[in-house]
C-alpha positions in Angstrom: 131.3 69.2 41.1 132.3 72.8 41.5 134.6 72.7 44.5 135.7 69.1 45.0 138.4 68.1 42.6 138.3 64.4 43.2 135.9 62.0 44.9 137.3 58.5 45.6 135.9 55.3 46.9 137.5 54.6 50.2 139.5 51.4 50.4 138.0 50.5 53.8 135.4 47.9 54.3 132.7 50.5 54.9 130.9 51.1 51.5 129.0 54.1 53.0 132.2 56.2 53.4 133.6 58.4 50.7 137.0 60.1 50.6 137.2 63.6 49.2 140.5 65.2 48.3 140.4 69.0 48.9 142.7 71.3 47.0 143.0 75.1 47.3 139.6 76.3 46.1 136.5 78.4 47.0 135.1 77.2 50.3 131.3 77.6 49.9 131.0 75.6 46.6 133.2 72.9 48.2 130.9 72.8 51.3 127.9 72.4 49.1 129.5 69.5 47.3 130.4 67.9 50.6 126.8 68.4 51.7 125.7 66.5 48.6 128.0 63.6 49.3 126.8 63.5 53.0 123.2 63.1 51.7 124.3 60.1 49.6 126.7 58.5 52.1 126.7 58.0 55.9 130.4 59.2 56.3 132.7 61.3 54.3 136.4 61.8 54.9 138.0 65.0 53.8 141.8 64.9 53.1 144.1 67.8 52.3 147.8 68.6 52.1 149.8 71.7 52.9 148.1 75.0 51.8 144.8 73.2 51.3 144.4 72.3 55.0 142.6 75.6 56.0 140.1 75.0 53.2 139.3 71.5 54.5 138.9 72.7 58.0 136.6 75.6 56.9 134.5 73.3 54.8 134.1 70.8 57.7 133.2 73.6 60.0 130.6 75.2 57.7 128.9 71.8 57.1 128.8 70.6 60.7 128.1 73.9 62.4 125.8 75.6 59.9 124.4 73.5 57.1 123.8 70.3 59.1 123.9 71.5 62.7 122.6 68.8 64.9 122.5 66.3 62.1 126.2 65.7 61.6 129.4 65.5 63.7 133.1 65.2 63.2 134.1 61.6 64.1 137.9 61.9 63.8 140.7 64.4 62.9 144.1 63.0 61.9 147.0 65.4 61.5 150.2 64.0 60.0 153.0 64.8 57.6 154.5 63.1 54.7 157.8 63.4 52.9 157.9 63.9 49.2 161.0 63.3 47.0 163.5 66.1 47.4 161.0 68.3 49.3 160.5 69.1 53.0 157.8 67.5 55.0 154.2 68.4 54.0 151.4 68.5 56.5 148.3 66.4 55.9 144.9 66.2 57.5 142.0 63.8 57.4 138.6 64.9 58.8 135.9 62.3 59.0 132.3 63.6 59.1 129.2 61.5 59.7 125.5 62.1 59.5 123.8 61.5 62.8 120.2 61.3 61.5 
């Protein structure tokens, strides 16, 4: 995959959902990789931390508003923060995207 660093099986009971961890990277190749995962699976969750959050938001927007307009939707957006050892809080985001057709 050119843009997505890591694709993981989600621990949830839904086998059709994938979790993708987004890092700081080029947006368009990552969007194409997300599109590929959406073709294979009904739902995909994008997760990102800190500086990678704008990339995750842009990827979700490109896929739902351009590449799969009318055939996908954002189900949920969860914004949170987590504390790492000896570091300040880091913002996190999880964006769940689903195919509608």
